[in-house]
VEXDREN-2710 file (C-alpha; in Angstrom, 1 decimal):
% VEXDREN-2710
k/r/px/py/pz
1/MET/-96.1/87.4/55.3
2/GLU/-99.5/86.0/54.8
3/ILE/-102.3/85.6/57.3
4/GLY/-105.1/83.4/56.2
5/LEU/-103.9/80.7/53.7
6/GLY/-107.1/78.8/52.9
7/SER/-105.0/76.1/51.2
8/PRO/-101.4/75.5/50.3
9/GLU/-102.0/77.4/47.0
10/ALA/-102.2/80.7/48.9
11/ASN/-101.5/84.2/47.5
12/SER/-97.8/84.0/48.2
13/THR/-97.2/80.4/47.0
14/ASN/-96.0/81.4/43.6
15/LEU/-93.5/83.9/45.0
16/ILE/-92.2/81.3/47.5
17/CYS/-92.0/78.3/45.1
18/ASN/-90.9/80.0/41.9
19/TRP/-89.2/83.3/42.9
20/GLY/-87.1/82.4/45.9
21/TRP/-89.2/84.3/48.5
22/THR/-89.6/83.1/52.1
23/GLY/-91.6/84.4/55.1
24/LEU/-94.3/83.7/57.7
25/LEU/-97.6/82.0/56.8
26/VAL/-100.3/81.9/59.4
27/ASP/-103.8/80.2/59.4
28/GLY/-106.4/79.6/62.1
29/LYS/-107.1/76.1/60.9
30/GLU/-104.6/73.4/61.9
31/ARG/-105.6/71.2/59.0
32/ILE/-104.6/74.0/56.5
33/VAL/-101.3/74.6/58.3
34/GLU/-100.4/70.9/58.1
35/GLN/-101.4/70.6/54.5
36/SER/-99.3/73.6/53.7
37/ARG/-96.3/72.3/55.7
38/ARG/-96.4/69.0/53.7
39/PHE/-96.7/70.9/50.4
40/PHE/-93.7/73.1/51.0
41/GLU/-91.6/70.3/52.5
42/SER/-92.2/68.1/49.5
43/HIS/-91.9/70.8/46.8
44/LYS/-88.6/70.6/44.9
45/ASP/-87.9/74.3/45.3
46/THR/-88.8/74.8/49.0
47/TRP/-88.0/71.5/50.8
48/VAL/-84.6/72.7/51.8
49/TYR/-85.8/76.0/53.2
50/PRO/-89.6/76.1/53.5
51/PRO/-91.5/79.1/54.8
52/LYS/-92.4/79.3/58.5
53/LEU/-95.9/78.0/59.1
54/VAL/-97.8/78.9/62.3
55/HIS/-101.2/77.8/63.5
56/ALA/-102.9/80.7/65.3
57/TRP/-106.2/82.5/65.5
58/VAL/-105.3/86.0/64.7
59/THR/-107.1/88.9/66.3
60/ALA/-106.6/92.7/66.7
61/GLU/-105.3/92.0/70.2
62/ASN/-102.6/89.4/69.3
63/ALA/-101.6/90.3/65.8
64/ASN/-98.6/92.5/66.7
65/ARG/-97.3/90.1/69.3
66/LEU/-97.7/87.1/67.0
67/VAL/-95.7/88.8/64.2
68/GLN/-93.0/90.0/66.6
69/GLU/-92.6/86.5/68.2
70/ASN/-91.8/85.2/64.7
71/ASP/-89.1/87.8/64.1
72/ILE/-91.0/90.0/61.6
73/THR/-91.0/93.7/62.2
74/GLY/-90.4/96.9/60.2
75/GLY/-90.3/97.0/56.4
76/ILE/-91.3/93.9/54.6
77/ASP/-92.1/93.3/50.9
78/LEU/-95.6/91.8/51.1
79/PHE/-98.5/91.4/53.5
80/SER/-101.4/89.3/52.4
81/LEU/-104.6/89.1/54.5
82/ASP/-107.6/86.9/54.0
83/ILE/-109.2/85.5/57.1
84/ASP/-112.9/85.8/56.1
85/GLY/-113.8/87.8/59.2
86/MET/-112.0/90.5/61.1
87/ASP/-109.7/91.5/58.1
88/TYR/-110.3/95.2/58.4
89/TRP/-109.6/95.2/62.2
90/VAL/-106.5/93.1/61.9
91/TRP/-104.9/95.3/59.3
92/LYS/-105.8/98.4/61.3
93/SER/-104.2/96.9/64.4
94/LEU/-100.9/95.9/62.8
95/GLY/-98.4/98.6/63.6
96/VAL/-95.1/96.6/63.9
97/ILE/-94.8/96.0/60.1
98/GLN/-94.6/98.5/57.2
99/PRO/-95.2/96.4/54.1
100/ARG/-94.4/97.7/50.7
101/ILE/-97.4/95.9/49.2
102/VAL/-100.6/94.8/50.9
103/VAL/-103.1/92.3/49.4
104/VAL/-106.4/92.0/51.1
105/GLU/-109.6/90.2/50.2
106/TYR/-112.7/92.5/50.2
107/GLN/-116.4/91.9/49.9
108/ASP/-117.1/92.7/46.3
109/ILE/-120.9/92.3/46.6
110/LEU/-120.9/95.5/48.7
111/GLY/-120.0/97.6/45.7
112/PRO/-117.8/100.7/45.3
113/GLU/-119.7/103.1/47.5
114/LYS/-120.3/101.6/50.9
115/SER/-117.5/101.9/53.5
116/VAL/-118.5/99.2/55.9
117/THR/-117.1/96.2/57.8
118/VAL/-118.3/93.5/60.1
119/PRO/-118.3/94.8/63.7
120/TYR/-115.3/93.7/65.7
121/LYS/-115.6/90.4/67.5
122/PRO/-112.3/88.5/68.2
123/ASP/-114.0/85.0/68.0
124/PHE/-116.0/85.9/64.9
125/VAL/-117.0/83.0/62.6
126/HIS/-119.4/83.8/59.7
127/PRO/-122.9/82.4/60.2
128/GLU/-123.6/78.9/58.8
129/GLY/-124.6/79.3/55.2
130/SER/-123.8/83.0/55.1
131/PHE/-120.2/83.0/53.9
132/ASP/-120.7/86.5/52.4
133/TYR/-121.1/88.0/55.9
134/CYS/-117.5/88.6/56.7
135/GLY/-114.6/91.1/56.0
136/ALA/-115.2/94.6/54.7
137/SER/-116.0/96.5/51.6
138/LEU/-113.3/97.9/49.2
139/PRO/-114.0/101.5/50.1
140/ALA/-113.5/100.7/53.8
141/PHE/-110.1/99.2/52.9
142/VAL/-109.2/102.2/50.7
143/LYS/-110.0/104.6/53.5
144/LEU/-108.0/102.5/56.0
145/GLY/-105.1/102.2/53.5
146/ARG/-105.0/106.0/53.1
147/GLU/-104.8/106.4/56.8
148/GLU/-101.9/104.0/56.9
149/GLY/-100.1/105.5/53.9
150/TYR/-101.2/103.2/51.1
151/ARG/-103.0/103.7/47.8
152/LEU/-105.2/101.3/45.8
153/VAL/-103.5/100.2/42.6
154/GLY/-105.6/97.3/41.3
155/CYS/-107.5/94.1/41.9
156/ASN/-107.4/90.5/40.6
157/ARG/-109.3/89.4/37.6
158/TYR/-112.5/88.6/39.4
159/GLY/-112.5/91.5/41.7
160/PHE/-112.2/90.3/45.2
161/ASN/-108.5/90.8/46.1
162/ALA/-107.3/94.4/46.2
163/PHE/-103.6/95.5/45.9
164/PHE/-102.2/98.4/47.8
165/VAL/-98.8/100.0/47.5
166/ARG/-97.1/102.1/50.1
167/ASN/-96.9/105.8/49.1
168/GLY/-93.5/106.9/47.9
169/ILE/-93.0/103.6/45.9
170/GLY/-93.6/103.3/42.2
171/GLU/-96.3/106.0/41.6
172/ASP/-95.0/106.4/38.1
173/VAL/-95.8/102.8/37.2
174/LEU/-98.6/102.0/39.7
175/PRO/-100.8/105.1/40.0
176/GLU/-103.8/105.2/42.4
177/ILE/-107.1/104.0/41.0
178/THR/-110.6/104.5/42.3
179/PRO/-112.7/101.6/43.8
180/ASP/-115.2/101.7/41.0
181/GLN/-112.5/100.5/38.6
182/CYS/-112.5/97.2/40.4
183/PHE/-116.1/96.4/39.8
184/LYS/-116.2/95.8/36.0
185/ASN/-116.4/92.0/35.9
186/PRO/-119.3/89.6/35.5
187/LYS/-118.7/87.7/38.8
188/THR/-119.0/90.9/40.8
189/ASN/-122.1/92.0/39.0
190/GLU/-123.8/88.6/39.4
191/GLY/-122.9/88.5/43.1
192/GLN/-124.5/91.9/43.8
193/GLN/-127.7/90.5/42.3
194/THR/-127.8/87.1/43.9
195/ARG/-125.7/87.3/47.2
196/LEU/-126.0/90.8/48.5
197/PRO/-129.6/90.7/49.8
198/LYS/-128.8/87.8/52.1
199/ALA/-125.6/89.4/53.4
200/MET/-127.4/92.7/54.2
201/LYS/-129.7/90.9/56.7
202/TYR/-126.7/91.1/59.1
203/GLU/-125.1/94.0/60.9
204/TRP/-122.5/96.1/59.0
205/LEU/-120.6/98.9/60.7
206/GLU/-119.9/102.1/58.7
207/VAL/-116.2/103.2/59.0
END
């Protein structure tokens, strides 16, 4: 399941197209949903049985209902979340699924120490020209993940997508790491110098 596609080439696209996965893909922009629908319906490996695509604005209030209405509950393999806004609050609210793996985008410019998120607002849209004011820091997600029974095991190359695995699964091959291990790349270092000051002009909530 993926909430927040951004484009047809979403986090789960490779798994769906090349590894036979299926599932539910949700985005708040109808244009993105229609582009993705056309992509999967025309792809040689998914046109027979494409993933289910839903256009919806996901909030902490409707996330569980939306998932249940689309026949997804309990244990699932993957939950990917990237909505550039209330990501922390949506993950916190989702109690009807127990993913084995969670992938979530975090605000790398906030660094490995601050445990903060954008305050909750169901109709949140980041301010014009301030794309860095959204989501939450990695330590905030690490703290939430621990509360939900997950451990941080890594991040992508450029340090903005974090990977969590449910406790009790694969500790021998995917041990827990600390947040500071995800901040050793030039993109993150540059962002903290050039983008962080502008983002800190807005309100962040400590969690």
